[in-house]
C-alpha positions, 0 to 999 in steps of 0.5 A: 562857918562855911567858905567855898572858893572857886575862880572865874573870868568875868568880874562884872557878871559876878558883881551883877549877880551879887548886887542884884535881886538874886534868883528868887529876890533873896538879896537884900540891901547889898553893900560892901562891908570891907575892901582892899582900900575903902577910899578906892572901892566905890559901893554901888549899893550905898552910892546911887552915882556909883555903877557896877562898871566903875567898881569892876574897872577899879578891881580889874585895873592891875589885870588890864595893866598887863599885856594881854598875853600875860593876863590870867584867863580866870582872874576872878576869885570868889569865896562866899562864907556862910554861917551855919543855920542857928548861928547868931547874925554878925554885924557888918563890922564883925563881917569885916573882920571875918573878910580880912582875916580869910583874905590874909589866910589865903594869901589874896592879900596879906595884912601889911602888904601894899602890893597885894591883890585888890578885893571887896566883901559884899553883903546881901544876906544876914548870914553870909558875905561874898569875897571877890578878888582879882588875881593879879597884884599891884606889882603885876605878879600873881598871889601865893594862894596854894592850898587857899581852900584849906587855909580858909577852912582852917581860919574859919575854925579859929573864927568859929571859936572866937566869935562863939559860932557852931564849930563845924567839922575840920576837913582832912582833904579826903572829901569830894570836891563840892560843885562851884556856885557856877556848876550849881547855877547851870543846874538850876538853869538847865532843870537838872536836879543836881550839878553835873559833878555830883551826877557823875560821881554817883555814876561812877561810884556805881559802875565801880561797885562790885566791878571785877577789873577796869575794862568792866568798870569802863563798860558799866560807865558807857552802859550808863549813857556816860561820855568816857574818854580814856588817856593812853600812853604811847604803848596803849595802856590806860593812864587815866579817864574822864567822864562827861553827862551827854549834852553838858557842854560849855560855851564853845559847844565841847563836852564838860569833862570831869577826871575821876580825881576831880570827882572824888579822890578815890575815884582816880584811875590808879586808886580804882586799880588799887581797889581791884588789885585784891584779886578776882571776885567770886562771880557766882553762877554765870550765863543766861537768866535762868542761871541768875542768882535770885535777888533774895539769895544774894541779899542773905549771902551779903548779911553775914559778911556785913555782920563780920564788917561791923565786928572788924570795926570794933577790933584793932586792925584799922587796915582791915576796917578801912577796907571793909568800909570801902566794901559796905560803900559798894554794897550800898551803891549795889543795893541803891541800884536794885532796890524796890521803889519804896526804899530806893530813895533812902538807900541812894541817900544812904549810899551817897552819905556813907561814901564820905565814911569810905575815905580817910587817911587810913589805907587799906591797900593789903587788906582783902574785902573780896568777899563783901565786893563779891556780895555787891556784885552778886546783887547787881547780877541778880537785878531788881528785888521786889518789895514783897515776899522772900525778896522783901524779907531778905531786904529787911534782913540785910538793911537791919544789919547794915544799920549796925554796921554804919553805927559801928562805922560811926563809932570807929571814925569818932574814936580816931577823930575823923568828925566828918567821916563819923557824921556822914556814917550817922547820916547813912544810918538815919536813911537806912533806918527809914529804909529798914522800917519800910521793907520790914513792915510786911514781913514782921507783920506776918510773923507777928500774926504767925506768933499770935496764933502759937499755943500759950505753952509754946509762947511760954516755952519760947519766952523761957529760952529768951530769959535764959539767953538774955537775962539783961534784955528778956523784959524789954524783949517780951514788952516790944511789939515784935515779940510775936515775930520772934516767937514765931521764928523760934517756933520755925527753928524748932520745927526745922530741927534746931533747939530754940534755946541753944539756937538763940544763945548762939546768935546772941553771942555773935555780936553785941546788941546794945546799938540795936534800935530794936533787939527783937527785930535784930534777933529775928533776922539773925536767927533766920539767916543762921537757921536758914528759915525763910525771910517771910513767915512760912508754914502754918503754926500750931493751932492755939488751944482753947485756953491761955495762960493766966498770970495768977495761975501761972504765979501760983504754980511756978516760981516767981522768976517764971511768973515774970515771964508768963506775965510777959507772954500774956501781955503780948497775947492781949 
């Protein structure tokens, strides 16, 4: 059950919307289910003789009784309350109970208070009601509604338990403020894909990714086309900032500004400076385009840092883990800005989802995440990556590691009771899986084809290395579609001077494999990164001989344990 509180200035306008047909004729049978005093609250939905103006006048009476200079500018309190998809439909009587409990919990009209604010609850759909109140009490005072949103959320959690509804995640006051209904309506009206608040939040987050200092941050905001205004002290020092979208203006023609703290708790200037205070970032090569790092190289550099972040999330240092989560978030923002078109949409969604997983009450002020933030900076400096060749393979390598890191983040948050953050990390992992599948198709297909061209004896030798390094996973690896890519990678490593069995054992020991969706893929990318092999199929492999390994022949000549390996190889050869 989700409450969503906002305030406004026009009681009649809000009632006209609630009792009207809706933007897509979705409103059906609008009517009151509860009010401050039923005999004083006329219902235009059920009484044809009652007008919206009559209901407006009854609600606004305590406001109009005040001298004009004492009337609040935004005197309308609005709170839609919606059940979750899949919940049963509540009756009018049940919605009336919900309305009274939330009105009481938020301080709008506490039970037994005869001087409380006037309010109504309108229902025009099966799954939600709208609470409307005017923010002047009968005695002329204002209601005590401090933290009314938090109190409404807490009461909804209790209602869910008592009514047998889905239990949604409890908030912890670290979430970004959601767009108001007015902001969403304006976005629809102006043809924007989303409200200004969300567009600005994403732009500010992307400008912060890998930024070395606040001046670079402000420059990136302007380069992104945003209006930026700083709040300056008498000394000239910058104390804060606010941003606005070009052309986004209010009724008076003034820009609609949002301060960083109104976009997200960690986007205020003091919080941004805390993030930047760890020290200077590694800037890498600088100068003209000739010295700019290549996208593939920066992605390869980032992969082991993400592995390290994932390992930190399984350790006991919560402060360091919180810092690494922030770094992973910046890396995702950098990737979303520079990824090929084929994966850009999924990566934008992954970065947006993971943004929630970077914030909790566990602070990271004294921890150092410069390495992973430098990697984000390098990815941005390298510019857009191609979706093919070494760029495509290096992108797949990094995305494979990021999937594991977001899964580790999900488990880390779950273990600490951070339900919203764990859900956000899970959602990010789903988008990253989709992006990985898209980016990995071409390079893995080339590797598998290369693996199929290896001689049977070479495949058998690499299969034995897998059995030795992964006794518990050998059958799974040999049966997975990616076995050919793994065999080709081991063969390339051998030709580069590595001992395949020892190298495979090294990468197996780097981190657990249980959380991997595809063990073979994870091993392929770890091997290529550790052995510094190209992220795509390289030199032509040995030509296959005229014969393939016979399972019966192998079984007769080798011990039973080796026969199982031969059978696995033959399955891949067919």
